C-alpha positions as CSV (number, residue, x, y, z in Angstrom):
1,M,46.0,53.2,135.8
2,P,44.7,56.6,137.0
3,G,44.8,59.3,134.3
4,T,45.1,56.8,131.5
5,V,42.8,57.1,128.5
6,G,42.3,54.2,126.2
7,I,41.9,54.9,122.5
8,C,40.5,52.3,120.1
9,L,41.4,52.9,116.5
10,I,39.3,51.1,113.9
11,S,40.6,50.8,110.4
12,K,38.4,51.9,107.5
13,G,37.9,48.3,106.2
14,L,36.8,47.1,109.6
15,R,34.5,50.1,110.2
16,E,32.6,49.0,107.1
17,A,32.4,45.5,108.4
18,M,31.3,46.1,112.0
19,S,28.6,43.5,111.7
20,F,30.0,40.0,111.4
21,S,28.5,36.7,110.5
22,I,30.1,33.3,111.4
23,N,30.0,30.5,108.9
24,P,31.1,27.5,111.1
25,Y,34.5,26.1,110.2
26,V,34.6,28.3,107.1
27,G,35.2,31.8,108.2
28,V,33.7,35.2,109.1
29,N,32.0,37.3,106.4
30,N,34.3,37.1,103.4
31,V,37.4,36.2,105.4
32,R,38.1,32.4,105.3
33,F,40.1,30.3,107.6
34,G,43.5,29.7,106.2
35,A,43.7,33.3,104.9
36,S,47.0,35.1,105.1
37,P,47.4,38.3,107.2
38,S,47.5,40.2,103.9
39,D,44.2,38.6,102.8
40,V,42.6,39.7,106.0
41,T,44.1,43.2,105.7
42,A,42.6,43.5,102.2
43,E,39.1,42.8,103.6
44,W,39.2,44.5,107.1
45,G,42.1,47.0,106.8
46,S,45.4,47.2,108.6
47,P,45.7,46.0,112.2
48,V,46.2,48.5,114.9
49,H,48.2,46.1,117.0
50,V,50.3,43.0,116.2
51,S,51.7,40.6,118.7
52,T,52.6,37.0,119.4
53,T,50.4,34.8,121.5
54,W,51.6,32.3,124.2
55,L,51.1,29.7,121.5
56,G,53.7,31.5,119.3
57,E,51.0,32.5,116.9
58,L,50.7,35.9,115.2
59,E,47.8,38.0,116.5
60,E,46.4,41.1,114.8
61,T,43.9,43.3,116.5
62,R,41.5,45.6,114.7
63,G,39.3,47.4,117.2
64,G,37.5,44.7,119.2
65,V,38.4,41.9,116.7
66,S,41.4,39.7,117.0
67,C,42.7,37.5,114.3
68,R,45.1,34.6,115.1
69,Y,47.3,32.8,112.6
70,N,49.5,29.8,112.5
71,A,51.7,28.5,109.7
72,D,48.6,27.5,107.8
73,G,47.0,30.9,108.0
74,L,44.0,32.3,109.9
75,V,42.9,29.9,112.6
76,E,40.6,32.0,114.9
77,V,38.7,35.2,114.9
78,A,37.7,36.6,118.4
79,F,35.2,39.4,119.1
80,G,34.9,41.6,122.0
81,R,31.6,42.7,123.6
82,M,31.2,45.8,121.4
83,A,31.1,43.7,118.2
84,S,27.9,42.6,116.5
85,V,28.6,39.0,115.6
86,A,25.9,36.7,114.3
87,F,25.4,33.0,113.8
88,D,22.2,31.7,112.2
89,G,20.8,35.3,112.2
90,V,21.2,35.8,116.0
91,D,23.6,38.3,117.6
92,L,25.7,36.0,119.8
93,L,26.7,38.7,122.2
94,H,23.5,40.8,122.5
95,D,20.5,38.6,121.8
96,P,19.1,36.9,124.9
97,E,18.2,33.9,122.8
98,A,21.7,33.3,121.5
99,L,22.7,30.6,123.9
100,Q,19.5,28.7,123.2
101,V,20.1,29.0,119.4
102,L,23.6,27.5,119.9
103,L,22.3,24.7,122.2
104,R,19.7,23.7,119.6
105,K,22.5,23.4,117.0
106,D,25.0,21.8,119.3
107,P,23.4,20.5,122.6
108,T,26.7,19.2,124.0
109,P,29.1,22.2,124.5
110,Y,32.1,21.9,126.8
111,E,33.3,24.5,129.4
112,L,36.9,25.5,130.2
113,H,37.8,28.6,132.3
114,G,34.4,30.2,131.6
115,F,34.4,29.5,127.9
116,L,31.7,27.4,126.3
117,V,33.1,25.6,123.3
118,F,30.7,24.4,120.7
119,F,32.7,21.8,118.9
120,E,29.9,21.0,116.3
121,L,29.9,24.7,115.3
122,G,33.4,26.0,115.7
123,I,32.2,28.7,118.1
124,A,33.4,29.6,121.6
125,L,31.5,32.0,123.9
126,T,32.0,33.5,127.3
127,G,30.0,35.9,129.5
128,V,26.7,34.8,128.0
129,H,26.0,31.6,130.0
130,D,27.0,33.2,133.3
131,H,25.6,36.7,132.6
132,D,29.0,38.4,133.0
133,E,28.8,41.3,130.6
134,D,32.4,42.3,131.4
135,Q,33.5,39.0,129.9
136,L,31.3,39.0,126.8
137,A,33.2,37.6,123.9
138,A,32.7,35.2,121.0
139,G,35.1,33.4,118.7
140,A,35.1,31.3,115.6
141,F,37.8,28.7,115.0
142,I,39.1,26.0,112.8
143,H,38.6,22.2,113.3
144,G,41.0,21.0,116.0
145,R,41.7,24.4,117.5
146,W,40.4,23.5,121.0
147,D,41.1,19.7,120.8
148,P,44.3,19.8,122.9
149,F,42.3,21.2,125.8
150,R,39.3,18.9,125.6
151,S,40.6,16.5,128.3
152,K,40.6,19.5,130.7
153,M,37.0,20.5,129.8
154,R,33.8,19.4,131.3
155,P,30.5,18.9,129.6
156,W,28.2,21.9,130.1
157,S,24.4,22.2,130.2
158,P,22.0,24.7,131.7
159,Q,21.3,22.0,134.3
160,S,25.0,21.6,135.2
161,A,25.3,25.3,135.5
162,A,22.4,25.5,137.9
163,N,24.0,22.8,140.0
164,D,27.2,24.8,140.3
165,D,25.3,27.8,141.9
């Protein structure tokens, strides 16, 4: 919208935690899957936006980081392109070797709507495999999070991507 200025507020706790590290199927930094919204607030500060997702889940946004909760607590943490989010010491959104690192750990990802889902790692990624920087995002999730969509996914490999071109 012309004349609109976007302002991104980042809470004090999140500003101190701008670098994130994914521990597959466990959590991100000191925040563990299953944590309550108040547990996450204690670690990363208050959210700047709270909403409900199309799945009926609570979603809190802190800067470029979204936390989603179901009745069991935290189920997913998603990161926008400005975040520094690492797995195995590699920045998933900014290191050109990130995709290769993930493929070495889980050589059989699946793709759905542009997301690569690494079921062995509990990590989803977009914008990296197709070099679309506007879509750069990564997420960490609990076991079973993407399972309902698996029948709609297709196996992905660099070779299959080359065949799509």
